[in-house]
C-alpha positions as CSV (number, residue, x, y, z in Angstrom):
1,M,121.6,121.7,108.1
2,A,123.5,122.2,111.3
3,I,125.4,125.5,111.6
4,T,128.3,124.9,113.9
5,T,131.3,126.1,111.9
6,Y,132.3,129.2,109.8
7,A,132.1,127.1,106.6
8,E,128.7,125.8,107.5
9,L,127.5,129.3,108.3
10,K,128.6,130.6,104.9
11,T,126.9,127.7,103.2
12,A,123.7,128.3,105.1
13,I,123.7,132.0,104.1
14,A,124.1,131.1,100.5
15,N,121.3,128.5,100.7
16,W,118.9,130.9,102.4
17,L,119.6,133.6,99.7
18,N,119.4,130.9,97.0
19,R,122.5,132.2,95.5
20,D,125.8,130.5,94.5
21,D,127.6,133.7,93.3
22,L,128.2,135.4,96.6
23,T,131.3,133.5,97.9
24,S,133.5,136.6,98.0
25,V,131.0,138.9,99.8
26,I,129.4,136.5,102.3
27,P,132.4,137.0,104.7
28,D,131.7,140.7,104.6
29,F,128.1,140.1,105.7
30,I,129.4,138.0,108.6
31,S,132.0,140.7,109.6
32,L,129.3,143.4,109.5
33,T,127.1,141.2,111.8
34,E,130.0,140.8,114.2
35,A,130.6,144.5,114.4
36,D,126.9,145.0,115.2
37,M,126.9,142.2,117.8
38,E,129.7,143.9,119.7
39,R,127.4,146.9,120.1
40,K,124.3,145.0,121.1
41,I,125.1,141.8,122.9
42,R,126.0,141.8,126.5
43,H,126.2,138.2,127.8
44,W,127.9,136.6,130.8
45,R,130.0,134.6,128.4
46,M,131.7,137.8,127.3
47,E,132.8,138.7,130.9
48,K,136.5,138.7,131.5
49,R,138.8,139.7,134.4
50,A,142.1,141.5,134.3
51,T,144.5,142.4,137.1
52,V,145.8,146.0,136.6
53,Q,148.7,147.8,138.3
54,L,147.8,151.4,138.9
55,D,150.9,153.5,139.3
56,D,150.4,156.3,136.9
57,Q,147.7,158.8,135.7
58,Y,146.9,156.5,132.8
59,S,146.4,152.7,132.6
60,R,146.3,150.7,129.5
61,V,142.9,149.2,128.5
62,P,142.8,145.4,127.6
63,S,143.0,144.9,123.9
64,D,139.6,143.1,123.7
65,W,137.8,145.6,126.0
66,L,134.3,146.7,125.1
67,E,132.7,147.9,128.3
68,S,133.6,148.1,132.0
69,I,131.4,146.3,134.5
70,R,133.4,146.8,137.7
71,F,136.8,148.3,138.5
72,Y,138.1,148.1,142.1
73,L,141.3,148.1,144.1
74,S,141.9,144.6,145.3
75,G,145.1,144.8,147.4
76,G,144.3,145.2,151.0
77,D,140.9,146.8,151.6
78,T,138.6,146.4,148.5
79,Y,137.6,149.8,147.1
80,E,135.4,150.3,144.0
81,L,136.5,152.9,141.5
82,R,133.7,155.0,140.1
83,Q,133.5,155.7,136.4
84,T,133.0,159.4,135.5
85,S,133.1,161.5,132.4
86,H,136.1,163.1,130.9
87,S,134.9,166.6,131.6
88,D,134.2,165.7,135.3
89,M,137.7,164.2,135.5
90,I,139.2,167.5,134.4
91,N,137.1,169.4,136.9
92,R,138.1,167.1,139.8
93,R,141.8,167.6,138.9
94,M,141.4,171.3,138.8
95,N,139.5,171.5,142.1
96,A,142.0,169.2,143.8
97,A,145.1,170.9,142.4
98,N,145.9,167.6,140.7
99,V,147.1,166.1,144.0
100,S,148.0,162.4,144.1
101,G,146.4,159.8,146.4
102,R,144.5,156.6,146.5
103,P,142.6,156.2,143.2
104,Q,138.8,156.8,143.4
105,Y,137.6,157.5,139.8
106,F,138.4,156.5,136.3
107,A,137.4,157.7,132.9
108,M,138.1,156.7,129.3
109,S,140.7,159.0,127.8
110,D,142.3,158.5,124.4
111,G,142.0,154.7,124.6
112,A,143.2,154.4,128.2
113,F,141.8,154.6,131.7
114,E,142.6,157.9,133.3
115,I,142.8,157.5,137.0
116,F,142.0,160.2,139.7
117,P,143.7,161.0,141.9
118,T,146.9,160.1,140.2
119,P,148.2,157.1,142.2
120,D,150.6,158.0,145.0
121,A,151.9,154.4,145.1
122,A,151.4,151.2,143.1
123,Y,147.9,149.9,143.6
124,T,146.6,146.5,142.5
125,A,143.2,146.6,140.9
126,E,140.9,144.1,139.2
127,L,138.8,145.0,136.2
128,L,135.7,143.0,135.3
129,Y,134.7,143.9,131.7
130,Y,132.9,142.7,128.6
131,G,135.4,141.5,126.1
132,R,135.2,141.1,122.3
133,T,134.0,137.7,121.0
134,P,136.7,136.3,118.7
135,A,135.7,136.8,115.1
136,L,135.0,133.8,112.9
137,S,137.5,132.9,110.2
138,D,138.9,130.0,108.3
139,S,141.3,129.5,111.3
140,N,138.9,130.3,114.0
141,T,135.9,128.3,112.9
142,S,133.6,128.8,115.9
143,N,132.9,130.8,119.0
144,W,130.3,130.9,121.8
145,V,127.7,132.9,119.8
146,L,127.8,130.5,116.8
147,E,127.6,127.5,119.2
148,Y,124.7,128.7,121.3
149,A,122.9,131.2,119.0
150,P,123.6,130.5,115.3
151,D,120.4,132.3,114.4
152,V,122.1,135.6,115.4
153,Y,124.8,135.1,112.8
154,L,122.4,133.8,110.2
155,Y,119.8,136.5,110.4
156,G,122.4,139.2,110.9
157,A,124.2,138.2,107.7
158,L,121.0,138.0,105.8
159,M,120.0,141.5,107.0
160,H,123.3,142.9,105.8
161,S,122.9,141.1,102.5
162,A,119.7,143.0,101.7
163,P,121.3,146.4,100.7
164,Y,123.9,144.6,98.7
165,L,121.3,142.6,96.8
166,V,118.9,145.6,96.6
167,E,116.2,143.5,98.3
168,D,114.6,146.2,100.4
169,Q,111.4,144.2,100.9
170,R,113.4,141.5,102.8
171,A,115.5,143.9,104.9
172,Q,112.8,144.5,107.4
173,V,112.1,140.7,107.8
174,W,115.7,139.9,108.4
175,A,116.2,142.8,110.7
176,S,113.2,141.8,112.8
177,L,114.4,138.2,113.1
178,Y,118.0,139.4,113.9
179,Q,116.8,141.7,116.6
180,S,114.7,139.0,118.1
181,A,117.6,136.7,118.2
182,I,119.8,139.4,119.9
183,D,117.1,140.0,122.5
184,N,116.8,136.4,123.3
185,V,120.6,136.1,123.8
186,N,120.6,139.1,126.2
187,M,117.5,137.9,128.0
188,A,119.0,134.4,128.5
189,S,122.0,136.0,130.2
190,E,119.8,138.0,132.5
191,K,117.8,134.9,133.3
192,A,120.9,133.0,134.1
193,R,122.0,135.8,136.5
194,S,118.7,136.1,138.3
195,T,118.3,132.3,138.6
196,T,121.7,131.9,140.1
197,S,121.3,134.8,142.5
198,G,118.0,133.4,143.7
199,M,119.3,129.9,144.5
200,R,119.0,128.8,148.1
201,M,120.0,125.5,149.6
202,S,117.2,123.7,151.3
203,I,118.0,121.1,153.9
204,R,115.2,118.7,154.9
205,S,115.2,117.6,158.5
206,Y,113.8,114.3,159.7
């Protein structure tokens, strides 16, 4: 059967497990898969942009933020902010007597971006980041992963079903198939990037 919606996914999982008594827990298997996907999948379809106003030591992180790709000042001259560790950020503030100035570094601090130096004015910045993929539900019946890689959802849910069903002999099989599907999604993204970056226009003269 085709797996294009949340309902079809739940049906497919039940069919593969050959069980009709797991209606209440199959959504848990799917949710666990989605949590694992957030840690392992990095695909260009997850890329998002956000315009950020930097005018304080701390800047709010987008609610769907998973990982930063590029962060740079976009007003006037473009200037990339370099990510650093929290301990390095503290050392830089101490060594510079916490003076304000044009932002140069950022670090994650208590769920926010800490900026150094603390902005001495309002700076416009653009953040390119990996955002969360909307979770499946009865109201959100599909997303890009289910559309392009339903095997990730299927094998991930089957893998998470194994401990619940005490089927240790199947866990390794499902885990292997799931990891393979994850790898294929990430490789497809890398291939798309390299193919695009290598494109050249060829003009034939007569």
